[in-house]
C-alpha positions in Angstrom: 85.2 -11.1 12.9 82.7 -13.0 10.7 81.5 -11.5 7.4 78.1 -12.0 8.9 78.1 -9.8 12.0 76.0 -6.9 13.3 78.4 -4.1 12.6 76.2 -1.1 12.1 74.5 -0.5 15.4 71.7 1.6 13.9 70.9 -0.7 11.0 68.0 -3.0 10.2 69.1 -6.6 9.9 67.6 -9.8 8.4 68.4 -12.5 11.0 68.0 -16.3 10.9 68.0 -18.1 14.3 68.2 -21.9 14.0 67.7 -24.7 16.5 70.8 -26.9 17.0 70.6 -29.9 14.7 67.6 -28.3 12.9 65.4 -30.0 15.6 61.7 -29.3 15.1 61.0 -27.6 18.5 58.4 -25.2 17.3 55.9 -27.8 16.3 54.4 -27.2 19.7 52.4 -24.0 20.4 53.8 -23.5 23.9 57.4 -23.2 22.5 56.3 -20.8 19.7 54.5 -18.7 22.3 57.8 -18.4 24.3 59.3 -16.7 21.2 56.4 -14.4 20.9 56.4 -13.5 24.6 60.1 -12.8 24.3 59.6 -10.5 21.3 57.0 -8.6 23.3 59.3 -8.3 26.3 62.3 -7.2 24.3 60.3 -4.6 22.5 59.0 -3.2 25.7 62.1 -3.6 28.0 65.2 -4.1 25.8 64.7 -1.5 23.0 64.2 -4.0 20.3 62.3 -3.2 17.1 60.7 -6.3 15.4 59.8 -5.3 11.9 58.8 -8.7 10.6 59.1 -12.4 11.7 58.2 -16.0 10.9 58.5 -18.9 13.3 59.0 -22.1 11.4 59.4 -25.6 13.0 63.1 -25.3 13.6 64.2 -21.8 12.9 62.9 -18.2 12.8 63.6 -15.4 10.4 63.2 -11.8 11.5 63.9 -8.3 10.5 65.0 -6.3 13.5 66.8 -3.2 14.7 67.6 -1.6 18.1 66.3 1.8 19.2 68.8 4.6 18.9 71.6 4.3 21.5 71.1 0.5 22.0 73.0 -2.4 20.4 71.1 -5.0 18.5 73.7 -7.7 19.0 73.3 -7.5 22.8 69.5 -7.7 22.6 69.7 -10.7 20.2 72.2 -12.4 22.5 69.9 -11.8 25.5 66.8 -12.9 23.5 68.5 -16.2 22.5 69.8 -16.9 26.0 66.4 -16.3 27.6 64.4 -18.2 25.1 66.9 -21.1 25.3 66.4 -21.4 29.1 62.6 -21.0 28.9 62.1 -23.5 26.1 64.3 -26.1 27.8 62.4 -25.5 31.1 59.1 -25.8 29.3 60.1 -29.1 27.6 61.3 -30.4 31.0 58.0 -29.5 32.6 55.7 -30.7 29.8 54.3 -34.1 30.8 52.7 -34.5 27.4 56.0 -34.0 25.5 56.5 -37.3 23.7 60.0 -36.3 22.7 61.1 -34.9 26.0 64.1 -37.2 26.7 65.3 -37.0 23.2 65.1 -33.2 23.0 66.8 -32.7 26.3 69.5 -35.1 25.4 70.1 -33.3 22.1 70.4 -29.9 23.8 72.6 -31.3 26.6 74.9 -32.9 24.0 75.1 -29.6 22.0 75.8 -27.7 25.3 78.6 -30.0 26.3 80.3 -29.8 22.9 80.5 -26.0 22.9 82.8 -24.1 25.3 80.5 -21.1 25.3 77.8 -23.0 27.1 77.3 -24.3 30.6 74.6 -26.9 30.2 72.1 -26.9 27.3 72.4 -25.3 23.9 69.2 -24.7 22.0 70.2 -22.2 19.3 73.0 -22.6 16.8 75.8 -20.1 17.1 75.2 -16.9 15.1 72.2 -15.4 13.3 73.6 -14.9 9.8 72.8 -11.1 10.0 72.4 -9.2 6.7 72.0 -5.5 6.9 69.2 -3.9 4.9 70.6 -1.2 2.6 67.8 -0.7 0.1 64.1 -0.7 -0.1 64.4 -3.5 -2.7 66.4 -5.7 -0.4 64.0 -5.0 2.5 61.1 -6.1 0.2 63.0 -9.2 -0.9 63.7 -10.3 2.7 60.1 -9.4 3.8 58.7 -11.5 1.0 61.2 -14.3 1.9 60.1 -14.3 5.5 56.4 -14.2 4.8 56.5 -16.8 2.0 58.5 -19.3 4.0 55.4 -21.2 5.2 54.0 -21.1 1.7 57.2 -22.7 0.3 57.0 -25.3 3.1 53.5 -26.2 2.0 51.9 -25.2 5.3 49.6 -22.6 3.9 48.4 -21.3 0.6 48.8 -17.6 1.4 51.4 -15.9 3.7 48.7 -14.2 5.8 47.1 -17.6 6.6 50.1 -18.6 8.7 49.5 -17.5 12.2 53.1 -17.3 13.5 54.3 -14.6 11.2 53.9 -10.9 10.7 52.3 -11.4 7.2 48.9 -10.4 8.6 50.3 -7.1 9.8 51.5 -6.3 6.3 48.0 -7.1 5.0 46.5 -4.5 7.3 45.2 -7.1 9.8 46.2 -7.6 13.4 48.8 -10.3 14.0 49.6 -12.1 17.2 52.0 -9.4 18.4 52.6 -5.8 17.6 55.4 -5.1 15.2 57.4 -2.0 14.5 56.6 -0.4 11.2 59.4 1.6 9.7 60.3 4.4 7.3 63.1 2.8 5.4 64.9 6.0 4.4 65.7 6.6 8.1 67.8 3.5 8.1 69.1 3.0 4.6 72.2 4.9 3.8 
């Protein structure tokens, strides 16, 4: 088993999900919206808690946990499988997608070179999960997530980036509802 694995089923984890080849898929709103819609669905139907997130051009960082009695690794697996299929389908159907052939070829090639896949592979294997053990580590990861667009030169302030939960942590409404937490209930 990898050192980076979801081992504690009731923990909060910092996750990084990356597109194969670091391909810039999320430069298009339609594909970012698939991620948001999937977060909403998984919160409502798969017992996922999304505590923070940022969607960058080729990866996303998120703080997540599963509701008691459910397994985060299973939810993350289903999330990635679903978003992979939906994004590839959206790319295929997008007549205005100038990179359609190239993107689909990249994902088909990645799919054919991995035995755990039938056709296309959108996400790199793994999520580099890191369990949150302290308030300080939570704050560090939360700041890392929200400052990602600032470091990338996309915005001046974290709350200015629309596809992140930074606004929620500023007391404003973000694009989706997130799950606030009391850290002491998770940190051992």
